[in-house]
GUPAGU-573401 format. One record per residue (C-alpha): residue number from 1; residue in three letters; x, y, z. Coordinates in Angstrom, 1 decimal. Layout:
<site><i>NUM</i><aa>ALA</aa><u>X</u><v>Y</v><w>Z</w></site>
...
***
This chain:
<site><i>1</i><aa>MET</aa><u>16.7</u><v>5.3</v><w>4.8</w></site>
<site><i>2</i><aa>THR</aa><u>18.0</u><v>6.4</v><w>8.5</w></site>
<site><i>3</i><aa>ASP</aa><u>17.5</u><v>3.2</v><w>10.7</w></site>
<site><i>4</i><aa>ALA</aa><u>17.7</u><v>2.4</v><w>14.3</w></site>
<site><i>5</i><aa>ASN</aa><u>21.4</u><v>1.2</v><w>14.0</w></site>
<site><i>6</i><aa>GLU</aa><u>22.6</u><v>4.6</v><w>12.3</w></site>
<site><i>7</i><aa>TRP</aa><u>20.9</u><v>6.7</v><w>15.0</w></site>
<site><i>8</i><aa>GLN</aa><u>22.4</u><v>4.4</v><w>17.8</w></site>
<site><i>9</i><aa>GLY</aa><u>25.5</u><v>4.6</v><w>16.1</w></site>
<site><i>10</i><aa>PRO</aa><u>27.1</u><v>7.5</v><w>14.0</w></site>
<site><i>11</i><aa>VAL</aa><u>24.0</u><v>9.5</v><w>13.0</w></site>
<site><i>12</i><aa>GLY</aa><u>23.0</u><v>10.0</v><w>17.2</w></site>
<site><i>13</i><aa>ALA</aa><u>26.5</u><v>10.7</v><w>17.7</w></site>
<site><i>14</i><aa>SER</aa><u>27.3</u><v>13.5</v><w>15.0</w></site>
<site><i>15</i><aa>TRP</aa><u>23.6</u><v>14.9</v><w>15.7</w></site>
<site><i>16</i><aa>ALA</aa><u>24.8</u><v>15.1</v><w>19.7</w></site>
<site><i>17</i><aa>THR</aa><u>27.8</u><v>16.8</v><w>18.9</w></site>
<site><i>18</i><aa>HIS</aa><u>26.0</u><v>19.6</v><w>16.9</w></site>
<site><i>19</i><aa>TRP</aa><u>23.1</u><v>20.2</v><w>18.8</w></site>
<site><i>20</i><aa>ARG</aa><u>23.1</u><v>23.6</v><w>19.4</w></site>
<site><i>21</i><aa>ARG</aa><u>22.8</u><v>23.7</v><w>15.6</w></site>
<site><i>22</i><aa>THR</aa><u>19.9</u><v>21.4</v><w>15.4</w></site>
<site><i>23</i><aa>ASP</aa><u>17.7</u><v>23.6</v><w>18.1</w></site>
<site><i>24</i><aa>ARG</aa><u>19.0</u><v>26.7</v><w>15.8</w></site>
<site><i>25</i><aa>SER</aa><u>17.5</u><v>25.2</v><w>12.7</w></site>
<site><i>26</i><aa>PHE</aa><u>14.4</u><v>23.9</v><w>14.3</w></site>
<site><i>27</i><aa>GLY</aa><u>13.8</u><v>26.5</v><w>16.4</w></site>
<site><i>28</i><aa>PRO</aa><u>10.4</u><v>28.2</v><w>15.0</w></site>
<site><i>29</i><aa>LEU</aa><u>8.9</u><v>24.8</v><w>15.2</w></site>
<site><i>30</i><aa>THR</aa><u>10.1</u><v>24.3</v><w>18.5</w></site>
<site><i>31</i><aa>GLU</aa><u>7.9</u><v>27.4</v><w>19.6</w></site>
<site><i>32</i><aa>HIS</aa><u>5.3</u><v>26.4</v><w>17.4</w></site>
<site><i>33</i><aa>LEU</aa><u>4.7</u><v>23.0</v><w>19.1</w></site>
<site><i>34</i><aa>LEU</aa><u>5.0</u><v>25.1</v><w>22.8</w></site>
<site><i>35</i><aa>LYS</aa><u>2.2</u><v>27.0</v><w>21.5</w></site>
<site><i>36</i><aa>ARG</aa><u>0.0</u><v>24.0</v><w>20.7</w></site>
<site><i>37</i><aa>SER</aa><u>1.1</u><v>22.3</v><w>23.4</w></site>
<site><i>38</i><aa>ARG</aa><u>-1.6</u><v>24.7</v><w>25.9</w></site>
<site><i>39</i><aa>GLU</aa><u>-4.4</u><v>23.6</v><w>24.1</w></site>
<site><i>40</i><aa>PHE</aa><u>-3.7</u><v>20.3</v><w>26.2</w></site>
<site><i>41</i><aa>ALA</aa><u>-4.0</u><v>19.8</v><w>30.1</w></site>
<site><i>42</i><aa>PHE</aa><u>-1.3</u><v>17.6</v><w>31.4</w></site>
<site><i>43</i><aa>ASP</aa><u>0.7</u><v>16.6</v><w>34.5</w></site>
<site><i>44</i><aa>ASP</aa><u>2.8</u><v>14.2</v><w>32.9</w></site>
<site><i>45</i><aa>VAL</aa><u>4.4</u><v>14.1</v><w>29.0</w></site>
<site><i>46</i><aa>LEU</aa><u>6.2</u><v>11.7</v><w>26.7</w></site>
<site><i>47</i><aa>ASP</aa><u>8.8</u><v>13.3</v><w>24.3</w></site>
<site><i>48</i><aa>VAL</aa><u>8.9</u><v>10.5</v><w>21.8</w></site>
<site><i>49</i><aa>GLY</aa><u>12.4</u><v>10.6</v><w>19.9</w></site>
<site><i>50</i><aa>CYS</aa><u>13.6</u><v>13.4</v><w>22.0</w></site>
<site><i>51</i><aa>GLY</aa><u>17.1</u><v>13.7</v><w>20.6</w></site>
<site><i>52</i><aa>ALA</aa><u>19.5</u><v>16.2</v><w>22.5</w></site>
<site><i>53</i><aa>GLY</aa><u>16.1</u><v>17.5</v><w>24.3</w></site>
<site><i>54</i><aa>GLU</aa><u>15.3</u><v>20.7</v><w>23.5</w></site>
<site><i>55</i><aa>LEU</aa><u>11.5</u><v>20.5</v><w>23.4</w></site>
<site><i>56</i><aa>SER</aa><u>11.4</u><v>18.4</v><w>26.2</w></site>
<site><i>57</i><aa>LEU</aa><u>13.3</u><v>21.0</v><w>28.4</w></site>
<site><i>58</i><aa>ALA</aa><u>11.6</u><v>23.9</v><w>27.0</w></site>
<site><i>59</i><aa>LEU</aa><u>8.1</u><v>22.3</v><w>28.1</w></site>
<site><i>60</i><aa>ALA</aa><u>9.5</u><v>21.3</v><w>31.7</w></site>
<site><i>61</i><aa>ARG</aa><u>11.1</u><v>25.2</v><w>32.1</w></site>
<site><i>62</i><aa>GLY</aa><u>7.8</u><v>26.6</v><w>30.9</w></site>
<site><i>63</i><aa>ARG</aa><u>5.5</u><v>24.1</v><w>33.1</w></site>
<site><i>64</i><aa>PRO</aa><u>7.7</u><v>23.4</v><w>36.4</w></site>
<site><i>65</i><aa>GLY</aa><u>4.7</u><v>21.3</v><w>38.1</w></site>
<site><i>66</i><aa>VAL</aa><u>4.4</u><v>18.8</v><w>35.1</w></site>
<site><i>67</i><aa>ALA</aa><u>6.7</u><v>15.4</v><w>34.9</w></site>
<site><i>68</i><aa>VAL</aa><u>8.5</u><v>15.4</v><w>31.7</w></site>
<site><i>69</i><aa>THR</aa><u>10.3</u><v>12.4</v><w>29.9</w></site>
<site><i>70</i><aa>GLY</aa><u>11.9</u><v>12.3</v><w>27.0</w></site>
<site><i>71</i><aa>VAL</aa><u>13.0</u><v>9.0</v><w>25.3</w></site>
<site><i>72</i><aa>ASP</aa><u>15.6</u><v>8.3</v><w>22.3</w></site>
<site><i>73</i><aa>ILE</aa><u>17.3</u><v>5.3</v><w>20.9</w></site>
<site><i>74</i><aa>SER</aa><u>20.6</u><v>7.0</v><w>20.8</w></site>
<site><i>75</i><aa>PRO</aa><u>22.6</u><v>7.0</v><w>23.7</w></site>
<site><i>76</i><aa>ASP</aa><u>24.8</u><v>10.1</v><w>22.7</w></site>
<site><i>77</i><aa>LEU</aa><u>21.7</u><v>12.4</v><w>22.2</w></site>
<site><i>78</i><aa>ILE</aa><u>20.2</u><v>10.8</v><w>25.7</w></site>
<site><i>79</i><aa>ALA</aa><u>24.0</u><v>11.6</v><w>27.3</w></site>
<site><i>80</i><aa>ALA</aa><u>23.6</u><v>15.4</v><w>25.8</w></site>
<site><i>81</i><aa>ALA</aa><u>19.9</u><v>15.7</v><w>27.4</w></site>
<site><i>82</i><aa>HIS</aa><u>20.9</u><v>14.3</v><w>30.5</w></site>
<site><i>83</i><aa>ASP</aa><u>24.0</u><v>17.1</v><w>30.7</w></site>
<site><i>84</i><aa>ARG</aa><u>21.5</u><v>20.0</v><w>29.4</w></site>
<site><i>85</i><aa>GLY</aa><u>18.7</u><v>18.8</v><w>31.8</w></site>
<site><i>86</i><aa>ALA</aa><u>20.6</u><v>18.4</v><w>35.1</w></site>
<site><i>87</i><aa>HIS</aa><u>19.6</u><v>21.5</v><w>36.6</w></site>
<site><i>88</i><aa>LEU</aa><u>15.7</u><v>20.6</v><w>36.3</w></site>
<site><i>89</i><aa>ASP</aa><u>14.2</u><v>18.5</v><w>38.7</w></site>
<site><i>90</i><aa>ASN</aa><u>11.3</u><v>17.9</v><w>36.1</w></site>
<site><i>91</i><aa>ALA</aa><u>12.6</u><v>16.9</v><w>33.3</w></site>
<site><i>92</i><aa>ARG</aa><u>14.3</u><v>13.0</v><w>33.1</w></site>
<site><i>93</i><aa>PHE</aa><u>15.5</u><v>11.4</v><w>29.7</w></site>
<site><i>94</i><aa>GLU</aa><u>15.6</u><v>7.6</v><w>29.1</w></site>
<site><i>95</i><aa>LEU</aa><u>17.5</u><v>5.5</v><w>26.7</w></site>
<site><i>96</i><aa>ALA</aa><u>14.5</u><v>3.6</v><w>25.2</w></site>
<site><i>97</i><aa>ASP</aa><u>12.3</u><v>3.0</v><w>22.1</w></site>
<site><i>98</i><aa>ALA</aa><u>9.0</u><v>4.9</v><w>22.4</w></site>
<site><i>99</i><aa>ALA</aa><u>7.5</u><v>1.7</v><w>20.5</w></site>
<site><i>100</i><aa>GLU</aa><u>8.3</u><v>-0.6</v><w>23.7</w></site>
<site><i>101</i><aa>TRP</aa><u>9.0</u><v>2.2</v><w>26.3</w></site>
<site><i>102</i><aa>ASN</aa><u>6.8</u><v>1.7</v><w>29.7</w></site>
<site><i>103</i><aa>PRO</aa><u>6.5</u><v>4.3</v><w>32.3</w></site>
<site><i>104</i><aa>ALA</aa><u>7.5</u><v>3.6</v><w>36.0</w></site>
<site><i>105</i><aa>GLY</aa><u>5.7</u><v>3.4</v><w>38.7</w></site>
<site><i>106</i><aa>GLY</aa><u>2.2</u><v>3.0</v><w>37.0</w></site>
<site><i>107</i><aa>ALA</aa><u>2.1</u><v>6.3</v><w>35.4</w></site>
<site><i>108</i><aa>ALA</aa><u>0.5</u><v>7.3</v><w>32.4</w></site>
<site><i>109</i><aa>PRO</aa><u>1.4</u><v>10.1</v><w>30.2</w></site>
<site><i>110</i><aa>GLU</aa><u>-1.1</u><v>12.9</v><w>29.6</w></site>
<site><i>111</i><aa>LEU</aa><u>0.1</u><v>14.3</v><w>26.1</w></site>
<site><i>112</i><aa>ILE</aa><u>2.3</u><v>12.6</v><w>24.1</w></site>
<site><i>113</i><aa>VAL</aa><u>4.6</u><v>14.8</v><w>22.0</w></site>
<site><i>114</i><aa>SER</aa><u>7.5</u><v>14.8</v><w>19.4</w></site>
<site><i>115</i><aa>ARG</aa><u>9.5</u><v>17.2</v><w>17.2</w></site>
<site><i>116</i><aa>HIS</aa><u>9.9</u><v>15.2</v><w>14.2</w></site>
<site><i>117</i><aa>GLY</aa><u>10.7</u><v>11.9</v><w>16.0</w></site>
<site><i>118</i><aa>VAL</aa><u>7.9</u><v>9.7</v><w>15.0</w></site>
<site><i>119</i><aa>MET</aa><u>8.8</u><v>9.1</v><w>11.1</w></site>
<site><i>120</i><aa>PHE</aa><u>11.7</u><v>6.5</v><w>12.3</w></site>
<site><i>121</i><aa>PHE</aa><u>9.4</u><v>3.9</v><w>13.6</w></site>
<site><i>122</i><aa>ALA</aa><u>10.0</u><v>0.4</v><w>11.9</w></site>
<site><i>123</i><aa>GLU</aa><u>6.5</u><v>-0.6</v><w>13.1</w></site>
<site><i>124</i><aa>PRO</aa><u>4.4</u><v>2.8</v><w>13.0</w></site>
<site><i>125</i><aa>ASP</aa><u>1.3</u><v>0.9</v><w>13.4</w></site>
<site><i>126</i><aa>ASP</aa><u>2.6</u><v>-1.6</v><w>16.3</w></site>
<site><i>127</i><aa>ALA</aa><u>4.3</u><v>1.6</v><w>17.8</w></site>
<site><i>128</i><aa>PHE</aa><u>1.3</u><v>4.1</v><w>17.8</w></site>
<site><i>129</i><aa>GLU</aa><u>-1.0</u><v>1.1</v><w>19.4</w></site>
<site><i>130</i><aa>HIS</aa><u>1.5</u><v>0.8</v><w>22.0</w></site>
<site><i>131</i><aa>LEU</aa><u>1.7</u><v>4.3</v><w>23.1</w></site>
<site><i>132</i><aa>ALA</aa><u>-2.2</u><v>4.5</v><w>22.9</w></site>
<site><i>133</i><aa>ARG</aa><u>-1.8</u><v>1.3</v><w>25.5</w></site>
<site><i>134</i><aa>ILE</aa><u>0.3</u><v>3.1</v><w>28.1</w></site>
<site><i>135</i><aa>ALA</aa><u>-1.3</u><v>6.7</v><w>27.5</w></site>
<site><i>136</i><aa>ALA</aa><u>-3.8</u><v>8.1</v><w>30.2</w></site>
<site><i>137</i><aa>PRO</aa><u>-7.7</u><v>8.1</v><w>29.2</w></site>
<site><i>138</i><aa>GLY</aa><u>-7.9</u><v>10.7</v><w>26.9</w></site>
<site><i>139</i><aa>ALA</aa><u>-4.7</u><v>11.6</v><w>26.7</w></site>
<site><i>140</i><aa>GLY</aa><u>-3.6</u><v>14.2</v><w>23.8</w></site>
<site><i>141</i><aa>LEU</aa><u>-1.2</u><v>13.6</v><w>20.9</w></site>
<site><i>142</i><aa>LEU</aa><u>0.8</u><v>16.3</v><w>19.1</w></site>
<site><i>143</i><aa>PHE</aa><u>4.1</u><v>15.8</v><w>17.1</w></site>
<site><i>144</i><aa>SER</aa><u>5.3</u><v>17.4</v><w>13.9</w></site>
<site><i>145</i><aa>CYS</aa><u>6.8</u><v>15.5</v><w>10.6</w></site>
<site><i>146</i><aa>PHE</aa><u>8.2</u><v>16.6</v><w>7.3</w></site>
<site><i>147</i><aa>ARG</aa><u>5.7</u><v>17.2</v><w>4.3</w></site>
<site><i>148</i><aa>ASP</aa><u>6.7</u><v>16.0</v><w>1.0</w></site>
<site><i>149</i><aa>ARG</aa><u>10.3</u><v>15.9</v><w>-0.1</w></site>
<site><i>150</i><aa>SER</aa><u>9.5</u><v>18.1</v><w>-3.2</w></site>
<site><i>151</i><aa>GLU</aa><u>7.9</u><v>20.9</v><w>-0.6</w></site>
<site><i>152</i><aa>ASN</aa><u>11.1</u><v>21.0</v><w>1.3</w></site>
<site><i>153</i><aa>PRO</aa><u>14.0</u><v>22.8</v><w>-0.3</w></site>
<site><i>154</i><aa>PHE</aa><u>16.1</u><v>22.3</v><w>2.9</w></site>
<site><i>155</i><aa>PHE</aa><u>16.1</u><v>18.8</v><w>1.8</w></site>
<site><i>156</i><aa>THR</aa><u>16.5</u><v>18.8</v><w>-2.3</w></site>
<site><i>157</i><aa>GLU</aa><u>18.7</u><v>21.9</v><w>-3.0</w></site>
<site><i>158</i><aa>ALA</aa><u>21.4</u><v>20.4</v><w>-1.0</w></site>
<site><i>159</i><aa>ALA</aa><u>20.6</u><v>16.8</v><w>-2.7</w></site>
<site><i>160</i><aa>ARG</aa><u>20.7</u><v>17.9</v><w>-6.6</w></site>
<site><i>161</i><aa>LEU</aa><u>24.4</u><v>19.3</v><w>-6.1</w></site>
<site><i>162</i><aa>LEU</aa><u>25.8</u><v>15.5</v><w>-5.4</w></site>
<site><i>163</i><aa>PRO</aa><u>27.4</u><v>14.2</v><w>-8.3</w></site>
<site><i>164</i><aa>GLN</aa><u>24.3</u><v>11.3</v><w>-8.5</w></site>
<site><i>165</i><aa>VAL</aa><u>21.2</u><v>11.5</v><w>-7.2</w></site>
<site><i>166</i><aa>GLU</aa><u>20.3</u><v>9.2</v><w>-4.6</w></site>
<site><i>167</i><aa>PRO</aa><u>17.9</u><v>6.6</v><w>-5.2</w></site>
<site><i>168</i><aa>ALA</aa><u>14.4</u><v>7.8</v><w>-3.5</w></site>
<site><i>169</i><aa>PRO</aa><u>13.6</u><v>5.4</v><w>-0.6</w></site>
<site><i>170</i><aa>ARG</aa><u>10.3</u><v>3.9</v><w>-0.4</w></site>
<site><i>171</i><aa>PRO</aa><u>7.3</u><v>6.0</v><w>0.9</w></site>
<site><i>172</i><aa>ASP</aa><u>6.6</u><v>4.1</v><w>3.9</w></site>
<site><i>173</i><aa>ALA</aa><u>10.2</u><v>3.7</v><w>4.6</w></site>
<site><i>174</i><aa>PRO</aa><u>11.8</u><v>4.6</v><w>8.0</w></site>
<site><i>175</i><aa>GLY</aa><u>13.3</u><v>8.4</v><w>7.3</w></site>
<site><i>176</i><aa>PRO</aa><u>12.4</u><v>12.1</v><w>7.5</w></site>
<site><i>177</i><aa>PHE</aa><u>9.7</u><v>11.7</v><w>4.9</w></site>
<site><i>178</i><aa>ALA</aa><u>8.3</u><v>8.6</v><w>5.8</w></site>
<site><i>179</i><aa>PHE</aa><u>5.0</u><v>10.5</v><w>7.7</w></site>
<site><i>180</i><aa>ALA</aa><u>4.5</u><v>12.7</v><w>4.4</w></site>
<site><i>181</i><aa>ASP</aa><u>1.1</u><v>11.3</v><w>3.0</w></site>
<site><i>182</i><aa>GLN</aa><u>-1.7</u><v>12.4</v><w>5.5</w></site>
<site><i>183</i><aa>GLY</aa><u>-4.0</u><v>9.9</v><w>4.4</w></site>
<site><i>184</i><aa>ARG</aa><u>-1.3</u><v>7.0</v><w>5.2</w></site>
<site><i>185</i><aa>VAL</aa><u>-0.4</u><v>8.8</v><w>8.8</w></site>
<site><i>186</i><aa>ALA</aa><u>-4.6</u><v>9.3</v><w>9.4</w></site>
<site><i>187</i><aa>GLY</aa><u>-5.1</u><v>5.5</v><w>8.8</w></site>
<site><i>188</i><aa>ILE</aa><u>-1.9</u><v>4.4</v><w>11.2</w></site>
<site><i>189</i><aa>LEU</aa><u>-3.3</u><v>6.7</v><w>13.9</w></site>
<site><i>190</i><aa>ARG</aa><u>-7.1</u><v>5.7</v><w>13.6</w></site>
<site><i>191</i><aa>ARG</aa><u>-5.9</u><v>2.1</v><w>13.5</w></site>
<site><i>192</i><aa>ALA</aa><u>-4.0</u><v>2.3</v><w>16.7</w></site>
<site><i>193</i><aa>GLY</aa><u>-6.7</u><v>3.9</v><w>18.7</w></site>
<site><i>194</i><aa>TRP</aa><u>-6.3</u><v>7.7</v><w>17.8</w></site>
<site><i>195</i><aa>THR</aa><u>-9.2</u><v>10.0</v><w>17.1</w></site>
<site><i>196</i><aa>GLY</aa><u>-10.3</u><v>13.7</v><w>16.6</w></site>
<site><i>197</i><aa>LEU</aa><u>-7.3</u><v>14.1</v><w>14.2</w></site>
<site><i>198</i><aa>ALA</aa><u>-6.0</u><v>17.2</v><w>12.8</w></site>
<site><i>199</i><aa>PHE</aa><u>-3.5</u><v>18.1</v><w>10.7</w></site>
<site><i>200</i><aa>GLU</aa><u>-1.6</u><v>21.5</v><w>10.2</w></site>
<site><i>201</i><aa>PRO</aa><u>0.6</u><v>23.1</v><w>7.7</w></site>
<site><i>202</i><aa>PHE</aa><u>3.6</u><v>24.6</v><w>9.1</w></site>
<site><i>203</i><aa>ASP</aa><u>6.2</u><v>26.0</v><w>7.2</w></site>
<site><i>204</i><aa>PHE</aa><u>9.8</u><v>27.5</v><w>8.9</w></site>
<site><i>205</i><aa>ALA</aa><u>12.7</u><v>28.7</v><w>7.8</w></site>
<site><i>206</i><aa>MET</aa><u>15.3</u><v>26.3</v><w>8.7</w></site>
<site><i>207</i><aa>VAL</aa><u>18.5</u><v>27.7</v><w>9.4</w></site>
<site><i>208</i><aa>ALA</aa><u>21.8</u><v>26.4</v><w>8.6</w></site>
<site><i>209</i><aa>GLY</aa><u>24.1</u><v>28.8</v><w>9.0</w></site>
<site><i>210</i><aa>GLY</aa><u>24.8</u><v>31.8</v><w>11.5</w></site>
<site><i>211</i><aa>GLY</aa><u>27.2</u><v>33.2</v><w>13.3</w></site>
<site><i>212</i><aa>GLU</aa><u>30.2</u><v>35.3</v><w>12.3</w></site>
<site><i>213</i><aa>ASP</aa><u>30.7</u><v>33.5</v><w>8.7</w></site>
<site><i>214</i><aa>PRO</aa><u>27.1</u><v>32.1</v><w>8.4</w></site>
<site><i>215</i><aa>VAL</aa><u>28.3</u><v>30.4</v><w>4.7</w></site>
<site><i>216</i><aa>ALA</aa><u>30.9</u><v>28.5</v><w>6.1</w></site>
<site><i>217</i><aa>ASP</aa><u>28.7</u><v>27.7</v><w>9.1</w></site>
<site><i>218</i><aa>ALA</aa><u>26.0</u><v>26.2</v><w>6.5</w></site>
<site><i>219</i><aa>VAL</aa><u>28.5</u><v>24.2</v><w>4.7</w></site>
<site><i>220</i><aa>GLU</aa><u>29.9</u><v>22.6</v><w>7.9</w></site>
<site><i>221</i><aa>TYR</aa><u>26.3</u><v>22.0</v><w>8.5</w></site>
<site><i>222</i><aa>PHE</aa><u>25.7</u><v>20.2</v><w>5.5</w></site>
<site><i>223</i><aa>SER</aa><u>28.5</u><v>18.5</v><w>5.5</w></site>
<site><i>224</i><aa>ALA</aa><u>28.0</u><v>17.1</v><w>9.2</w></site>
<site><i>225</i><aa>ILE</aa><u>24.2</u><v>16.4</v><w>9.6</w></site>
<site><i>226</i><aa>GLY</aa><u>22.4</u><v>17.5</v><w>7.0</w></site>
<site><i>227</i><aa>PRO</aa><u>20.5</u><v>15.7</v><w>4.5</w></site>
<site><i>228</i><aa>VAL</aa><u>23.3</u><v>14.9</v><w>2.5</w></site>
<site><i>229</i><aa>ALA</aa><u>25.9</u><v>14.5</v><w>4.9</w></site>
<site><i>230</i><aa>ARG</aa><u>26.2</u><v>10.9</v><w>4.7</w></site>
<site><i>231</i><aa>THR</aa><u>26.4</u><v>10.7</v><w>1.2</w></site>
<site><i>232</i><aa>ALA</aa><u>28.8</u><v>13.7</v><w>1.1</w></site>
<site><i>233</i><aa>ARG</aa><u>31.5</u><v>11.4</v><w>3.3</w></site>
<site><i>234</i><aa>GLU</aa><u>31.9</u><v>8.8</v><w>0.4</w></site>
<site><i>235</i><aa>LEU</aa><u>32.8</u><v>11.4</v><w>-2.2</w></site>
<site><i>236</i><aa>THR</aa><u>36.1</u><v>11.2</v><w>-3.7</w></site>
<site><i>237</i><aa>PHE</aa><u>38.7</u><v>14.3</v><w>-2.6</w></site>
<site><i>238</i><aa>ASP</aa><u>37.8</u><v>16.0</v><w>-5.9</w></site>
<site><i>239</i><aa>GLN</aa><u>34.0</u><v>14.8</v><w>-6.1</w></site>
<site><i>240</i><aa>ARG</aa><u>34.3</u><v>16.3</v><w>-2.5</w></site>
<site><i>241</i><aa>GLU</aa><u>36.1</u><v>19.5</v><w>-3.3</w></site>
<site><i>242</i><aa>ARG</aa><u>33.2</u><v>20.4</v><w>-6.1</w></site>
<site><i>243</i><aa>PHE</aa><u>30.4</u><v>19.6</v><w>-3.5</w></site>
<site><i>244</i><aa>ILE</aa><u>31.4</u><v>21.9</v><w>-1.2</w></site>
<site><i>245</i><aa>ALA</aa><u>32.2</u><v>24.8</v><w>-3.7</w></site>
<site><i>246</i><aa>ARG</aa><u>28.4</u><v>24.5</v><w>-4.7</w></site>
<site><i>247</i><aa>LEU</aa><u>27.4</u><v>24.2</v><w>-1.0</w></site>
<site><i>248</i><aa>ARG</aa><u>29.1</u><v>27.5</v><w>-0.7</w></site>
<site><i>249</i><aa>GLU</aa><u>26.9</u><v>29.0</v><w>-3.6</w></site>
<site><i>250</i><aa>LEU</aa><u>23.7</u><v>28.1</v><w>-2.3</w></site>
<site><i>251</i><aa>ALA</aa><u>24.7</u><v>29.2</v><w>1.2</w></site>
<site><i>252</i><aa>GLU</aa><u>25.4</u><v>32.3</v><w>-0.3</w></site>
<site><i>253</i><aa>ARG</aa><u>22.2</u><v>32.6</v><w>-2.5</w></site>
<site><i>254</i><aa>ASN</aa><u>20.4</u><v>31.6</v><w>0.4</w></site>
<site><i>255</i><aa>LEU</aa><u>21.9</u><v>34.1</v><w>3.1</w></site>
<site><i>256</i><aa>HIS</aa><u>19.5</u><v>36.6</v><w>4.2</w></site>
<site><i>257</i><aa>GLY</aa><u>19.7</u><v>39.0</v><w>7.7</w></site>
<site><i>258</i><aa>GLY</aa><u>23.1</u><v>37.1</v><w>8.6</w></site>
<site><i>259</i><aa>LEU</aa><u>21.5</u><v>33.7</v><w>8.4</w></site>
<site><i>260</i><aa>VAL</aa><u>21.2</u><v>30.9</v><w>5.8</w></site>
<site><i>261</i><aa>ALA</aa><u>18.2</u><v>29.4</v><w>5.9</w></site>
<site><i>262</i><aa>LEU</aa><u>15.9</u><v>27.4</v><w>3.4</w></site>
<site><i>263</i><aa>ARG</aa><u>12.3</u><v>26.7</v><w>3.4</w></site>
<site><i>264</i><aa>ALA</aa><u>10.9</u><v>23.5</v><w>5.5</w></site>
<site><i>265</i><aa>ALA</aa><u>7.4</u><v>22.1</v><w>5.2</w></site>
<site><i>266</i><aa>SER</aa><u>6.0</u><v>20.3</v><w>8.1</w></site>
<site><i>267</i><aa>TRP</aa><u>2.8</u><v>19.0</v><w>9.7</w></site>
<site><i>268</i><aa>ILE</aa><u>1.6</u><v>19.7</v><w>13.0</w></site>
<site><i>269</i><aa>VAL</aa><u>-0.6</u><v>16.8</v><w>13.8</w></site>
<site><i>270</i><aa>THR</aa><u>-3.1</u><v>16.6</v><w>17.0</w></site>
<site><i>271</i><aa>GLY</aa><u>-5.5</u><v>14.0</v><w>18.4</w></site>
<site><i>272</i><aa>ARG</aa><u>-6.8</u><v>11.9</v><w>21.5</w></site>
<site><i>273</i><aa>LYS</aa><u>-6.4</u><v>8.8</v><w>22.9</w></site>
<site><i>274</i><aa>ARG</aa><u>-9.7</u><v>7.4</v><w>21.9</w></site>
***
């Protein structure tokens, strides 16, 4: 489980430091979300859990006439997004919880997007009801989220190298896989006032390592921001040395064409405000 305190503290700070790595790892997903965004007409868009701003900035660059607002609860990630978007007049970023955020000046988002940011809501029913309330009539919804952990080798292959298996969180606990269950997510959205729902499975190669030494880069990725980073930091010296050696072997097995990548499985979810 990754809760708000972690995103507002060490997790958010680490992701902000390594935003180039996360942009690279989610690159194919970002491109696909941009493609799917063309199915909607909008002049005002809200990016939920915008992180360091990659999706917001891509939307703003591609649509200069559209107002893009990214919100996130991590001050470090918002600072990174501010710095990256300083040259774009149509992109702005706010430190806020999307479950409580309200647009200024009576504006209303005509599209709500998120790249893997919606799985961390403490109360997802309330959050999506709030988003429906502030959205424009007929507003579109477009977000991505991970499918089941068992379909995501990017997570499971690294986790199985730890000295002991981490206990699985509750399926509905806020975290990377909280929205894996299509039926549960559809129920949340329908109750909150969203309709015309569609779920598209989208698999992509999630990059962990590249550059001059892709294997070393991948080891650093998994140690700093990967799915097992927090647990790895708590290992003893000997345990960590063995774990790093196993990570190197995992990276070497998944090195192809100068990149270390493992499969990630996601849902692309679309809908409309009822």
